[in-house]
One Martini backbone bead per residue (centre of mass of N, CA, C, O) as a GRO file, in nm:
protein
  501
    1MET     BB    1   0.523   3.365   0.386
    2SER     BB    2   0.394   3.086   0.480
    3ARG     BB    3   0.332   2.760   0.359
    4TYR     BB    4   0.061   2.517   0.337
    5ILE     BB    5   0.013   2.157   0.384
    6LEU     BB    6  -0.214   1.901   0.313
    7GLY     BB    7  -0.238   1.564   0.441
    8ILE     BB    8  -0.389   1.273   0.305
    9ASP     BB    9  -0.429   0.951   0.494
   10GLU     BB   10  -0.580   0.661   0.370
   11GLY     BB   11  -0.598   0.372   0.534
   12THR     BB   12  -0.668   0.058   0.653
   13THR     BB   13  -0.680   0.124   0.984
   14GLY     BB   14  -0.666   0.443   0.904
   15ALA     BB   15  -0.684   0.797   0.956
   16ARG     BB   16  -0.500   1.084   0.827
   17ALA     BB   17  -0.348   1.411   0.917
   18PHE     BB   18  -0.145   1.673   0.777
   19VAL     BB   19   0.055   1.965   0.870
   20ILE     BB   20   0.270   2.173   0.674
   21ASN     BB   21   0.539   2.333   0.590
   22GLU     BB   22   0.786   2.406   0.356
   23GLU     BB   23   0.999   2.263   0.575
   24CYS     BB   24   0.849   2.002   0.699
   25GLU     BB   25   0.689   2.093   0.940
   26VAL     BB   26   0.493   1.979   1.195
   27LEU     BB   27   0.175   2.123   1.302
   28GLY     BB   28  -0.028   1.878   1.229
   29LEU     BB   29  -0.197   1.586   1.387
   30ALA     BB   30  -0.421   1.314   1.289
   31ALA     BB   31  -0.603   1.018   1.421
   32ALA     BB   32  -0.800   0.722   1.312
   33GLU     BB   33  -0.987   0.451   1.328
   34LEU     BB   34  -1.104   0.170   1.154
   35THR     BB   35  -1.344  -0.043   1.076
   36GLN     BB   36  -1.340  -0.395   1.078
   37HIS     BB   37  -1.479  -0.623   0.845
   38TYR     BB   38  -1.580  -0.988   0.894
   39PRO     BB   39  -1.793  -1.189   0.736
   40ARG     BB   40  -1.544  -1.382   0.681
   41PRO     BB   41  -1.296  -1.570   0.643
   42GLY     BB   42  -1.081  -1.348   0.462
   43TRP     BB   43  -1.275  -1.112   0.495
   44ILE     BB   44  -1.265  -0.753   0.400
   45GLU     BB   45  -1.423  -0.452   0.528
   46HIS     BB   46  -1.563  -0.126   0.452
   47ASP     BB   47  -1.706   0.182   0.526
   48PRO     BB   48  -1.725   0.445   0.318
   49THR     BB   49  -1.858   0.653   0.508
   50GLU     BB   50  -1.646   0.626   0.729
   51ILE     BB   51  -1.404   0.709   0.574
   52LEU     BB   52  -1.502   0.999   0.526
   53THR     BB   53  -1.571   1.090   0.815
   54VAL     BB   54  -1.293   1.037   0.945
   55GLN     BB   55  -1.126   1.211   0.755
   56LEU     BB   56  -1.263   1.479   0.824
   57GLU     BB   57  -1.197   1.478   1.125
   58VAL     BB   58  -0.880   1.478   1.100
   59ILE     BB   59  -0.854   1.736   0.944
   60ARG     BB   60  -0.975   1.924   1.157
   61ALA     BB   61  -0.777   1.844   1.385
   62ALA     BB   62  -0.512   1.930   1.240
   63LEU     BB   63  -0.591   2.229   1.208
   64ARG     BB   64  -0.625   2.292   1.505
   65GLN     BB   65  -0.336   2.221   1.590
   66ALA     BB   66  -0.216   2.439   1.376
   67LYS     BB   67  -0.390   2.700   1.378
   68LEU     BB   68  -0.583   2.662   1.116
   69GLN     BB   69  -0.731   2.735   0.819
   70PRO     BB   70  -0.823   2.638   0.516
   71SER     BB   71  -0.736   2.923   0.386
   72ASP     BB   72  -0.419   2.876   0.463
   73LEU     BB   73  -0.390   2.692   0.238
   74SER     BB   74  -0.214   2.579  -0.069
   75ALA     BB   75  -0.237   2.253  -0.041
   76VAL     BB   76  -0.328   1.914  -0.151
   77GLY     BB   77  -0.248   1.580  -0.044
   78LEU     BB   78  -0.305   1.238  -0.161
   79THR     BB   79  -0.337   0.922   0.013
   80ASN     BB   80  -0.381   0.552  -0.025
   81GLN     BB   81  -0.535   0.282  -0.024
   82ARG     BB   82  -0.521   0.019  -0.232
   83GLU     BB   83  -0.752  -0.176  -0.441
   84THR     BB   84  -0.987  -0.085  -0.314
   85GLY     BB   85  -1.346  -0.130  -0.354
   86ILE     BB   86  -1.602   0.097  -0.492
   87VAL     BB   87  -1.967   0.138  -0.498
   88TRP     BB   88  -2.184   0.401  -0.635
   89GLU     BB   89  -2.414   0.647  -0.651
   90LYS     BB   90  -2.436   0.917  -0.854
   91ASP     BB   91  -2.677   1.085  -0.723
   92THR     BB   92  -2.631   1.016  -0.391
   93GLY     BB   93  -2.354   0.860  -0.285
   94ARG     BB   94  -2.440   0.570  -0.229
   95PRO     BB   95  -2.339   0.286  -0.122
   96ILE     BB   96  -2.403  -0.061  -0.223
   97HIS     BB   97  -2.141  -0.145  -0.061
   98ASN     BB   98  -1.892  -0.248   0.078
   99ALA     BB   99  -1.575  -0.225   0.096
  100ILE     BB  100  -1.315  -0.400  -0.063
  101VAL     BB  101  -1.029  -0.507   0.049
  102TRP     BB  102  -0.723  -0.579  -0.066
  103ALA     BB  103  -0.687  -0.840   0.145
  104SER     BB  104  -0.919  -0.976   0.039
  105ARG     BB  105  -1.054  -1.322  -0.052
  106GLN     BB  106  -1.357  -1.313  -0.184
  107THR     BB  107  -1.240  -1.307  -0.512
  108VAL     BB  108  -1.099  -1.568  -0.608
  109GLU     BB  109  -1.318  -1.697  -0.798
  110VAL     BB  110  -1.320  -1.475  -1.005
  111VAL     BB  111  -1.027  -1.508  -1.102
  112GLU     BB  112  -1.040  -1.808  -1.172
  113ARG     BB  113  -1.248  -1.770  -1.396
  114TRP     BB  114  -1.078  -1.591  -1.581
  115VAL     BB  115  -0.852  -1.796  -1.621
  116GLU     BB  116  -1.033  -2.027  -1.733
  117GLN     BB  117  -1.119  -1.829  -1.982
  118GLY     BB  118  -0.817  -1.711  -2.079
  119HIS     BB  119  -0.711  -1.417  -1.931
  120GLY     BB  120  -0.430  -1.430  -1.788
  121GLU     BB  121  -0.230  -1.337  -2.009
  122MET     BB  122  -0.359  -1.061  -2.065
  123ILE     BB  123  -0.330  -0.944  -1.788
  124GLN     BB  124  -0.018  -0.951  -1.776
  125GLU     BB  125   0.043  -0.802  -2.042
  126ARG     BB  126  -0.123  -0.533  -1.984
  127THR     BB  127  -0.065  -0.486  -1.649
  128GLY     BB  128   0.165  -0.683  -1.497
  129LEU     BB  129  -0.027  -0.860  -1.338
  130ILE     BB  130  -0.119  -1.098  -1.119
  131PRO     BB  131  -0.372  -1.290  -1.092
  132ASP     BB  132  -0.577  -1.139  -0.832
  133ALA     BB  133  -0.773  -1.048  -0.551
  134TYR     BB  134  -0.616  -0.784  -0.475
  135TYR     BB  135  -0.755  -0.646  -0.700
  136THR     BB  136  -1.017  -0.441  -0.808
  137ALA     BB  137  -1.185  -0.582  -1.030
  138SER     BB  138  -1.306  -0.822  -0.859
  139LYS     BB  139  -1.460  -0.635  -0.661
  140ILE     BB  140  -1.654  -0.509  -0.859
  141ARG     BB  141  -1.771  -0.774  -0.965
  142PHE     BB  142  -1.882  -0.873  -0.694
  143ILE     BB  143  -2.080  -0.639  -0.643
  144LEU     BB  144  -2.247  -0.670  -0.905
  145ASP     BB  145  -2.336  -0.964  -0.818
  146ALA     BB  146  -2.450  -0.911  -0.516
  147VAL     BB  147  -2.630  -0.679  -0.633
  148PRO     BB  148  -2.929  -0.626  -0.726
  149GLY     BB  149  -2.914  -0.465  -1.046
  150ALA     BB  150  -2.621  -0.346  -1.086
  151GLN     BB  151  -2.544  -0.402  -1.378
  152GLU     BB  152  -2.768  -0.235  -1.513
  153ARG     BB  153  -2.698   0.032  -1.372
  154ALA     BB  154  -2.412   0.053  -1.484
  155GLU     BB  155  -2.496   0.054  -1.789
  156ASN     BB  156  -2.682   0.325  -1.728
  157GLY     BB  157  -2.497   0.525  -1.538
  158GLU     BB  158  -2.566   0.499  -1.206
  159LEU     BB  159  -2.270   0.397  -1.150
  160LEU     BB  160  -1.978   0.403  -0.946
  161ALA     BB  161  -1.615   0.342  -0.955
  162GLY     BB  162  -1.342   0.277  -0.711
  163THR     BB  163  -1.107   0.400  -0.535
  164VAL     BB  164  -1.038   0.582  -0.258
  165ASP     BB  165  -0.950   0.839  -0.404
  166THR     BB  166  -1.204   0.880  -0.572
  167TRP     BB  167  -1.405   0.898  -0.339
  168LEU     BB  168  -1.278   1.144  -0.193
  169ILE     BB  169  -1.264   1.350  -0.425
  170TRP     BB  170  -1.563   1.349  -0.497
  171ASN     BB  171  -1.644   1.461  -0.214
  172LEU     BB  172  -1.450   1.709  -0.169
  173THR     BB  173  -1.566   1.839  -0.461
  174GLY     BB  174  -1.877   1.799  -0.475
  175ARG     BB  175  -1.897   1.591  -0.720
  176GLN     BB  176  -1.687   1.699  -0.965
  177SER     BB  177  -1.449   1.479  -0.927
  178PHE     BB  178  -1.364   1.195  -1.150
  179VAL     BB  179  -1.072   1.045  -1.031
  180THR     BB  180  -0.741   0.925  -1.112
  181ASP     BB  181  -0.426   0.782  -1.107
  182TYR     BB  182  -0.171   0.604  -1.225
  183SER     BB  183  -0.098   0.449  -0.963
  184ASN     BB  184  -0.384   0.341  -0.899
  185ALA     BB  185  -0.471   0.223  -1.176
  186SER     BB  186  -0.223   0.007  -1.186
  187ARG     BB  187  -0.392  -0.163  -0.933
  188THR     BB  188  -0.669  -0.290  -1.083
  189MET     BB  189  -0.657  -0.475  -1.357
  190MET     BB  190  -0.739  -0.231  -1.604
  191PHE     BB  191  -0.453  -0.124  -1.682
  192ASN     BB  192  -0.247  -0.001  -1.937
  193LEU     BB  193   0.095   0.031  -1.945
  194GLU     BB  194   0.123   0.154  -2.241
  195THR     BB  195  -0.140   0.356  -2.278
  196LEU     BB  196  -0.262   0.473  -2.004
  197LYS     BB  197  -0.535   0.298  -1.998
  198TRP     BB  198  -0.814   0.160  -2.020
  199ASP     BB  199  -0.889  -0.174  -2.094
  200GLN     BB  200  -1.122  -0.287  -2.310
  201ASP     BB  201  -1.079  -0.597  -2.312
  202LEU     BB  202  -1.090  -0.641  -2.006
  203LEU     BB  203  -1.366  -0.516  -1.952
  204ALA     BB  204  -1.513  -0.723  -2.127
  205ALA     BB  205  -1.424  -0.974  -1.965
  206TYR     BB  206  -1.551  -0.850  -1.687
  207ASN     BB  207  -1.808  -0.672  -1.727
  208ILE     BB  208  -1.709  -0.358  -1.712
  209PRO     BB  209  -1.816  -0.052  -1.730
  210VAL     BB  210  -1.650   0.233  -1.826
  211GLN     BB  211  -1.852   0.454  -1.698
  212MET     BB  212  -1.761   0.382  -1.396
  213LEU     BB  213  -1.489   0.515  -1.458
  214ALA     BB  214  -1.229   0.709  -1.415
  215GLU     BB  215  -1.025   0.952  -1.472
  216ILE     BB  216  -0.694   0.963  -1.594
  217VAL     BB  217  -0.420   1.114  -1.416
  218PRO     BB  218  -0.180   1.273  -1.306
  219SER     BB  219  -0.035   1.308  -0.992
  220ASP     BB  220  -0.005   1.646  -1.039
  221ALA     BB  221  -0.292   1.707  -1.067
  222ILE     BB  222  -0.545   1.942  -1.070
  223VAL     BB  223  -0.878   1.825  -0.956
  224GLY     BB  224  -0.947   2.051  -0.743
  225THR     BB  225  -1.141   2.148  -0.460
  226ILE     BB  226  -1.240   2.208  -0.104
  227GLY     BB  227  -1.485   2.411  -0.107
  228ALA     BB  228  -1.743   2.227  -0.066
  229THR     BB  229  -1.630   2.135   0.232
  230PHE     BB  230  -1.439   2.408   0.347
  231GLY     BB  231  -1.465   2.700   0.194
  232ALA     BB  232  -1.188   2.650   0.022
  233GLU     BB  233  -0.983   2.709  -0.272
  234VAL     BB  234  -0.809   2.436  -0.246
  235PRO     BB  235  -0.587   2.243  -0.402
  236ILE     BB  236  -0.582   1.931  -0.545
  237ALA     BB  237  -0.227   1.843  -0.628
  238ALA     BB  238  -0.231   1.531  -0.524
  239ASN     BB  239  -0.218   1.174  -0.631
  240MET     BB  240  -0.143   0.867  -0.443
  241GLY     BB  241  -0.037   0.584  -0.382
  242ASP     BB  242   0.118   0.485  -0.104
  243GLN     BB  243   0.379   0.351  -0.225
  244GLN     BB  244   0.454   0.571  -0.429
  245ALA     BB  245   0.467   0.796  -0.220
  246GLY     BB  246   0.703   0.668  -0.067
  247LEU     BB  247   0.907   0.682  -0.298
  248PHE     BB  248   0.892   0.989  -0.323
  249GLY     BB  249   0.958   1.053  -0.016
  250GLN     BB  250   1.254   0.902  -0.071
  251ALA     BB  251   1.382   1.022  -0.333
  252ALA     BB  252   1.327   0.792  -0.576
  253PHE     BB  253   1.403   0.917  -0.896
  254ALA     BB  254   1.598   0.694  -0.975
  255PRO     BB  255   1.702   0.437  -1.125
  256GLY     BB  256   1.721   0.183  -0.856
  257GLN     BB  257   1.570   0.308  -0.649
  258SER     BB  258   1.467   0.229  -0.303
  259LYS     BB  259   1.194   0.089  -0.096
  260MET     BB  260   1.062   0.013   0.243
  261THR     BB  261   0.746  -0.065   0.374
  262TYR     BB  262   0.612  -0.069   0.720
  263GLY     BB  263   0.299  -0.161   0.740
  264THR     BB  264   0.041  -0.338   0.723
  265ALA     BB  265   0.201  -0.365   0.488
  266GLY     BB  266   0.458  -0.468   0.264
  267VAL     BB  267   0.680  -0.262   0.043
  268LEU     BB  268   0.857  -0.296  -0.252
  269ASN     BB  269   1.031  -0.030  -0.433
  270ILE     BB  270   1.139   0.019  -0.781
  271ASN     BB  271   1.291   0.223  -0.984
  272CYS     BB  272   1.255   0.196  -1.369
  273GLY     BB  273   1.153   0.434  -1.514
  274THR     BB  274   1.019   0.465  -1.858
  275THR     BB  275   1.021   0.141  -1.834
  276PRO     BB  276   0.886  -0.150  -1.811
  277GLN     BB  277   0.949  -0.416  -1.570
  278ARG     BB  278   0.992  -0.774  -1.556
  279VAL     BB  279   0.932  -0.987  -1.262
  280ALA     BB  280   0.917  -1.265  -1.110
  281GLY     BB  281   0.660  -1.214  -0.857
  282LEU     BB  282   0.642  -0.932  -0.958
  283THR     BB  283   0.528  -0.582  -1.014
  284PRO     BB  284   0.438  -0.369  -1.250
  285SER     BB  285   0.412  -0.007  -1.230
  286MET     BB  286   0.314   0.298  -1.150
  287ALA     BB  287   0.455   0.563  -0.994
  288TRP     BB  288   0.423   0.831  -1.188
  289GLY     BB  289   0.300   1.161  -1.275
  290VAL     BB  290   0.539   1.427  -1.368
  291GLN     BB  291   0.607   1.697  -1.545
  292GLY     BB  292   0.518   1.531  -1.823
  293THR     BB  293   0.598   1.260  -1.689
  294HIS     BB  294   0.707   0.913  -1.629
  295ALA     BB  295   0.702   0.627  -1.397
  296TYR     BB  296   0.825   0.320  -1.308
  297GLU     BB  297   0.773   0.008  -1.123
  298ILE     BB  298   0.873  -0.229  -0.881
  299GLU     BB  299   0.676  -0.478  -0.694
  300GLY     BB  300   0.658  -0.600  -0.343
  301VAL     BB  301   0.403  -0.769  -0.178
  302LEU     BB  302   0.313  -0.777   0.181
  303PHE     BB  303   0.040  -0.840   0.370
  304ALA     BB  304   0.218  -0.893   0.660
  305MET     BB  305   0.318  -0.668   0.907
  306GLY     BB  306   0.157  -0.482   1.105
  307LYS     BB  307  -0.064  -0.697   1.119
  308THR     BB  308   0.097  -0.886   1.307
  309MET     BB  309   0.109  -0.694   1.549
  310GLN     BB  310  -0.196  -0.667   1.576
  311TRP     BB  311  -0.241  -0.968   1.641
  312LEU     BB  312  -0.071  -0.980   1.900
  313ARG     BB  313  -0.243  -0.762   2.045
  314ASP     BB  314  -0.563  -0.834   1.989
  315ASP     BB  315  -0.563  -1.165   1.989
  316LEU     BB  316  -0.313  -1.273   2.176
  317LYS     BB  317  -0.201  -1.069   2.398
  318LEU     BB  318   0.134  -1.025   2.394
  319ILE     BB  319   0.084  -0.717   2.353
  320HIS     BB  320   0.006  -0.373   2.402
  321ALA     BB  321   0.209  -0.265   2.175
  322ALA     BB  322   0.394  -0.252   1.900
  323PRO     BB  323   0.663  -0.126   2.029
  324ASP     BB  324   0.712  -0.370   2.232
  325SER     BB  325   0.858  -0.573   2.037
  326GLU     BB  326   1.148  -0.477   2.078
  327TRP     BB  327   1.189  -0.558   2.371
  328TYR     BB  328   1.102  -0.856   2.357
  329ALA     BB  329   1.300  -0.947   2.129
  330GLY     BB  330   1.562  -0.864   2.314
  331GLN     BB  331   1.527  -1.101   2.549
  332VAL     BB  332   1.628  -1.287   2.313
  333PRO     BB  333   1.876  -1.429   2.102
  334SER     BB  334   1.635  -1.608   1.986
  335THR     BB  335   1.383  -1.839   1.860
  336ASN     BB  336   1.462  -2.143   1.869
  337GLY     BB  337   1.340  -2.214   1.567
  338VAL     BB  338   1.116  -2.008   1.530
  339TYR     BB  339   0.838  -1.963   1.297
  340LEU     BB  340   0.648  -1.691   1.148
  341ILE     BB  341   0.376  -1.720   0.915
  342PRO     BB  342   0.171  -1.444   0.783
  343ALA     BB  343  -0.072  -1.615   0.603
  344PHE     BB  344  -0.377  -1.513   0.649
  345THR     BB  345  -0.433  -1.444   0.312
  346GLY     BB  346  -0.181  -1.550   0.212
  347LEU     BB  347   0.055  -1.538  -0.038
  348SER     BB  348   0.251  -1.325  -0.186
  349ALA     BB  349   0.516  -1.202  -0.256
  350PRO     BB  350   0.650  -1.426  -0.494
  351ASP     BB  351   0.410  -1.667  -0.482
  352TRP     BB  352   0.100  -1.650  -0.492
  353ASP     BB  353  -0.089  -1.797  -0.240
  354PRO     BB  354  -0.423  -1.809  -0.143
  355TYR     BB  355  -0.392  -2.106   0.032
  356ALA     BB  356  -0.230  -2.004   0.235
  357ARG     BB  357  -0.129  -2.028   0.588
  358ALA     BB  358  -0.077  -1.959   0.892
  359ALA     BB  359   0.225  -2.013   1.104
  360ILE     BB  360   0.383  -2.196   1.377
  361ILE     BB  361   0.722  -2.306   1.374
  362GLY     BB  362   0.916  -2.489   1.621
  363ILE     BB  363   0.782  -2.580   1.871
  364SER     BB  364   0.843  -2.607   2.218
  365ASN     BB  365   0.867  -2.637   2.568
  366ALA     BB  366   1.069  -2.367   2.544
  367THR     BB  367   0.855  -2.188   2.445
  368THR     BB  368   0.782  -1.846   2.432
  369ARG     BB  369   0.655  -1.539   2.380
  370LEU     BB  370   0.928  -1.418   2.298
  371HIS     BB  371   0.975  -1.600   2.051
  372ILE     BB  372   0.718  -1.516   1.896
  373ILE     BB  373   0.775  -1.216   1.879
  374ARG     BB  374   1.044  -1.243   1.734
  375ALA     BB  375   0.930  -1.399   1.490
  376ALA     BB  376   0.751  -1.167   1.393
  377VAL     BB  377   0.976  -0.969   1.334
  378GLU     BB  378   1.140  -1.158   1.144
  379SER     BB  379   0.921  -1.184   0.922
  380MET     BB  380   0.974  -0.904   0.798
  381VAL     BB  381   1.264  -0.961   0.709
  382PHE     BB  382   1.221  -1.217   0.533
  383GLN     BB  383   1.016  -1.100   0.335
  384THR     BB  384   1.207  -0.889   0.221
  385ARG     BB  385   1.406  -1.092   0.104
  386ASP     BB  386   1.219  -1.226  -0.093
  387VAL     BB  387   1.188  -0.966  -0.281
  388VAL     BB  388   1.483  -0.896  -0.324
  389ASP     BB  389   1.571  -1.164  -0.452
  390ALA     BB  390   1.371  -1.152  -0.686
  391ALA     BB  391   1.486  -0.895  -0.814
  392LEU     BB  392   1.781  -0.990  -0.853
  393SER     BB  393   1.720  -1.266  -1.008
  394GLY     BB  394   1.489  -1.145  -1.222
  395GLY     BB  395   1.664  -0.894  -1.361
  396GLY     BB  396   1.924  -0.989  -1.520
  397GLY     BB  397   2.130  -0.767  -1.380
  398THR     BB  398   1.961  -0.477  -1.381
  399ILE     BB  399   1.944  -0.510  -1.065
  400SER     BB  400   2.025  -0.297  -0.786
  401ILE     BB  401   2.077  -0.299  -0.409
  402PRO     BB  402   2.287  -0.115  -0.212
  403GLU     BB  403   2.028   0.008  -0.070
  404LEU     BB  404   1.776   0.071   0.199
  405ARG     BB  405   1.490   0.240   0.225
  406VAL     BB  406   1.290   0.327   0.513
  407ASP     BB  407   0.942   0.291   0.630
  408GLY     BB  408   0.729   0.343   0.882
  409GLY     BB  409   0.639   0.262   1.199
  410ALA     BB  410   0.851   0.015   1.243
  411VAL     BB  411   1.136   0.183   1.209
  412LYS     BB  412   1.169   0.253   1.516
  413ASN     BB  413   1.288  -0.030   1.516
  414ASN     BB  414   1.611  -0.119   1.565
  415PHE     BB  415   1.607  -0.423   1.546
  416LEU     BB  416   1.482  -0.442   1.267
  417CYS     BB  417   1.691  -0.276   1.104
  418GLN     BB  418   1.942  -0.443   1.175
  419LEU     BB  419   1.838  -0.720   1.076
  420GLN     BB  420   1.791  -0.629   0.787
  421ALA     BB  421   2.087  -0.572   0.722
  422ASP     BB  422   2.192  -0.856   0.790
  423VAL     BB  423   2.010  -1.032   0.592
  424LEU     BB  424   2.091  -0.859   0.329
  425GLY     BB  425   2.387  -0.712   0.333
  426ILE     BB  426   2.285  -0.407   0.367
  427PRO     BB  427   2.211  -0.098   0.396
  428VAL     BB  428   2.001   0.087   0.623
  429LEU     BB  429   1.777   0.370   0.571
  430ARG     BB  430   1.671   0.620   0.801
  431PRO     BB  431   1.467   0.872   0.817
  432VAL     BB  432   1.344   1.133   0.978
  433ILE     BB  433   1.099   1.083   0.789
  434SER     BB  434   0.898   0.795   0.823
  435GLU     BB  435   0.637   0.930   0.669
  436ALA     BB  436   0.662   0.901   0.341
  437THR     BB  437   0.383   0.883   0.221
  438VAL     BB  438   0.252   1.162   0.296
  439PHE     BB  439   0.502   1.330   0.213
  440GLY     BB  440   0.490   1.264  -0.083
  441ALA     BB  441   0.216   1.402  -0.137
  442MET     BB  442   0.298   1.685  -0.032
  443LEU     BB  443   0.540   1.730  -0.220
  444MET     BB  444   0.380   1.706  -0.481
  445ALA     BB  445   0.193   1.947  -0.419
  446GLY     BB  446   0.424   2.153  -0.401
  447LEU     BB  447   0.522   2.112  -0.693
  448SER     BB  448   0.250   2.173  -0.843
  449THR     BB  449   0.232   2.483  -0.688
  450GLY     BB  450   0.547   2.603  -0.642
  451ILE     BB  451   0.685   2.556  -0.366
  452TYR     BB  452   0.846   2.369  -0.547
  453SER     BB  453   1.076   2.371  -0.823
  454SER     BB  454   1.191   2.066  -0.792
  455LEU     BB  455   1.322   1.757  -0.749
  456ASP     BB  456   1.572   1.864  -0.605
  457ASP     BB  457   1.420   2.017  -0.390
  458VAL     BB  458   1.278   1.769  -0.274
  459ALA     BB  459   1.535   1.596  -0.209
  460GLY     BB  460   1.635   1.805   0.016
  461LYS     BB  461   1.419   1.694   0.237
  462TRP     BB  462   1.599   1.456   0.274
  463LYS     BB  463   1.685   1.287   0.587
  464LEU     BB  464   1.912   1.138   0.794
  465ASP     BB  465   1.908   0.940   1.083
  466ARG     BB  466   1.996   0.623   1.013
  467ARG     BB  467   2.262   0.382   0.972
  468PHE     BB  468   2.256   0.035   0.888
  469GLU     BB  469   2.495  -0.205   0.935
  470PRO     BB  470   2.625  -0.490   0.875
  471SER     BB  471   2.708  -0.765   1.140
  472MET     BB  472   2.655  -1.031   1.005
  473SER     BB  473   2.711  -1.317   0.888
  474LEU     BB  474   2.638  -1.472   0.597
  475ASP     BB  475   2.591  -1.758   0.709
  476GLN     BB  476   2.383  -1.683   0.926
  477ALA     BB  477   2.177  -1.544   0.744
  478ASP     BB  478   2.130  -1.788   0.551
  479SER     BB  479   2.034  -1.987   0.768
  480MET     BB  480   1.787  -1.836   0.865
  481TYR     BB  481   1.653  -1.814   0.582
  482ALA     BB  482   1.629  -2.115   0.518
  483GLY     BB  483   1.427  -2.174   0.745
  484TRP     BB  484   1.206  -1.993   0.640
  485ARG     BB  485   1.159  -2.132   0.367
  486GLU     BB  486   1.072  -2.405   0.481
  487ALA     BB  487   0.835  -2.303   0.653
  488ARG     BB  488   0.673  -2.159   0.430
  489ASP     BB  489   0.623  -2.412   0.244
  490LEU     BB  490   0.423  -2.555   0.451
  491THR     BB  491   0.175  -2.341   0.383
  492ARG     BB  492   0.108  -2.444   0.116
  493GLY     BB  493  -0.225  -2.500   0.038
  494TRP     BB  494  -0.385  -2.542   0.311
  495ALA     BB  495  -0.686  -2.476   0.250
  496GLN     BB  496  -0.716  -2.719   0.054
  497LYS     BB  497  -0.637  -2.957   0.243
  498VAL     BB  498  -0.872  -2.863   0.476
  499ASN     BB  499  -1.117  -2.699   0.376
  500THR     BB  500  -1.157  -2.377   0.489
  501ASP     BB  501  -1.297  -2.230   0.219
   0.00000   0.00000   0.00000
């Protein structure tokens, strides 16, 4: 009798649900978009109630497509957009403010204040993270400051706070399980990489009451069931932040193995084993806790990958759909020296400049929309080299990346994958299952519940679709990349120069 796994994938731009059998065949899939709220330029929010409602809708739709009932499921694995912060009432479950999304820059001043107060060194030492508005801590602090009486209510134990995984699990389990896992906790700027606990000194510096925060558990912990929501006691048996789930789904279980996800954001993850490793411009985090052990990773986050394609589609109206970018980019042999730097909310890894702003540089009267579309695709490739080079140069020779496994919606674009191999000078490997994020969570759930017997069993589910070998000369690749670096540096600090924020 076949066993079935439900995968919950709550992302930045939408919610998805997958149903697979133990052979990783997709039986049901549903997706729906989330409303993006922009209260001010650079601010991004979600309605937490909509997150929950839409996620429940796509779960039901995926089960219908699979022709299964909730009681037919053996396990549930959950993955989510990370760093986004939510605060809600413990008794009613009502959010007191919109969720502040990971990419939002509305908490820059909060982080700057902490650094000015002398906490920056402690933040990096304890969490491994570069003090930035990207992470959850400043978002919780912002909400507590913005909502009258919230701080006092938090201190009295009336409010709960967490990332999206905590919010969903709390609701799916009928408000019984208030948890997060190592991978999500390590992206909050409140988690101590050495003790694997909330850092009390940091919480005191932030004035965030510890009673607001969830219990931290391993990624393969069974944290409850979906019985209260779906009437079936199916265990939620895996919880992982999206990028770590992608690393797991790419079977990158050994130190040195890496993957690059091209999603709304782009993220390079490198498994670095049981000891955290620090590289300038990149961030060490927890990869996962599984089978009684844990692994760390090095991560390079790039705020705008698929987001750039969405901008071309929705705002500039240059393409009808994101997949169109492959055809358009291939209609011209080059960008004619045009570079698009998608620093819409600042530069992330490895530069971390919240005041950089997006720009299109090198336009002439010969520039067409084809050149701009190609430049947008190339921006994903060049940003990836930014973080790969940072890892190689900052690792002191201890990091090597002989090949790069890739996933995310954009990797269906053959032009992108080939150019990535050319610019990096290493093979790029695209798996059969390009949705490694949600598959990582489902495979973890299968491992947790005994559907899969070992990590080797899980690794056997990874299959190669296509291997892209470098075909461009090193001189040409370096010349293209040098132009990108010069163009990108022109965007540094722009918001401060023109006082747009």
